[in-house]
C-alpha positions as CSV (number, residue, x, y, z in Angstrom):
1,M,71.6,117.8,36.2
2,T,69.2,119.0,33.5
3,V,67.7,116.8,30.8
4,A,69.7,118.7,28.1
5,F,73.0,118.2,29.9
6,A,72.3,114.5,30.5
7,L,71.4,113.9,26.9
8,D,74.6,115.6,25.8
9,F,76.7,113.8,28.5
10,I,75.5,110.3,28.2
11,P,76.8,109.5,24.7
12,R,80.2,110.8,25.7
13,R,80.2,108.8,28.9
14,M,79.1,105.6,27.2
15,R,82.0,106.0,24.7
16,E,84.4,106.6,27.5
17,L,83.2,103.3,29.2
18,G,83.7,101.4,25.9
19,Y,80.0,100.9,25.0
20,E,80.0,103.3,22.0
21,N,76.4,103.4,20.8
22,N,75.5,100.0,22.3
23,Y,73.0,101.2,25.0
24,I,69.4,102.2,25.4
25,T,68.0,105.0,27.5
26,R,64.7,105.1,29.4
27,W,63.0,108.0,31.2
28,R,62.2,107.0,34.8
29,Q,59.8,109.1,36.8
30,L,59.3,107.4,40.2
31,Q,56.7,108.4,42.8
32,L,57.7,107.6,46.4
33,D,55.2,107.9,49.2
34,G,56.0,110.0,52.2
35,N,59.1,108.8,54.0
36,Q,59.4,105.9,51.6
37,T,62.7,104.3,50.8
38,L,63.1,102.5,47.4
39,I,66.1,100.3,46.5
40,I,66.9,99.8,42.9
41,E,69.3,97.0,41.9
42,A,71.1,98.6,38.9
43,H,74.3,96.6,38.7
44,N,74.7,96.8,34.9
45,Q,72.9,100.1,34.5
46,Y,73.5,103.8,35.1
47,Y,70.9,106.1,36.6
48,Y,71.4,109.9,36.0
49,L,69.5,112.0,38.5
50,I,67.5,114.9,36.9
51,K,66.7,118.0,38.8
52,P,67.3,116.9,42.4
53,N,65.4,118.5,45.2
54,L,65.7,118.9,48.9
55,D,63.2,116.1,49.7
56,F,65.4,113.2,48.4
57,I,68.5,111.4,49.3
58,V,70.0,109.3,46.5
59,Q,72.9,107.0,47.4
60,S,74.9,104.4,45.6
61,K,78.5,103.1,45.4
62,F,79.2,106.2,43.2
63,G,78.3,108.6,46.0
64,V,75.4,110.6,47.5
65,N,73.1,113.4,46.4
66,D,71.5,115.1,49.4
67,L,71.1,118.8,49.0
68,T,70.5,119.3,52.7
69,D,73.7,117.6,53.9
70,T,76.3,120.4,54.2
71,S,79.1,117.8,55.0
72,I,79.0,116.4,51.5
73,N,81.6,118.2,49.4
74,E,80.5,116.8,46.0
75,M,77.0,115.8,45.0
76,Q,76.8,112.8,42.6
77,Y,74.3,112.6,39.8
78,E,75.5,109.4,38.2
79,H,74.5,106.2,40.2
80,R,75.0,102.5,39.6
81,G,74.7,99.3,41.6
82,K,72.5,99.2,44.6
83,I,70.7,102.6,44.6
84,T,68.9,103.8,47.7
85,I,66.3,106.6,47.2
86,K,64.8,108.1,50.3
87,N,61.9,110.5,50.3
88,K,62.4,112.7,53.4
89,S,59.1,114.4,53.0
90,N,55.8,113.3,54.6
91,N,54.1,113.8,51.2
92,P,54.4,111.7,48.0
93,Q,57.1,113.1,45.7
94,L,58.3,112.5,42.2
95,I,61.9,111.9,41.3
96,Q,63.3,111.7,37.8
97,F,66.1,109.8,36.3
98,I,67.5,108.8,32.9
99,Q,68.3,105.1,33.0
100,V,71.0,103.9,30.7
101,I,71.3,100.2,30.0
102,P,74.5,99.2,28.2
103,Q,74.1,96.3,25.7
104,H,76.8,93.7,25.8
105,G,77.7,92.0,22.6
């Protein structure tokens, strides 16, 4: 997913989910050390993966994004809930998301 696509998609997705314009967005650029796994608890938030690469596995209840796993028939870019991010490289790597936080009420 590109930034341009995400910024076009997110308002439509939030309307679809009933939030209309009641949400905030944040740019998240996370650096993971070599072979590090990071868990994000995003139960009331959405994370949109930007420009995935071969060095990361991103997994949540919405699905998986792992460009090296040929058994996955659909890569997921939208994640929510407990999100597990694994850097498969031995080197530090950056991964980018747009975080969407719906506002209730």
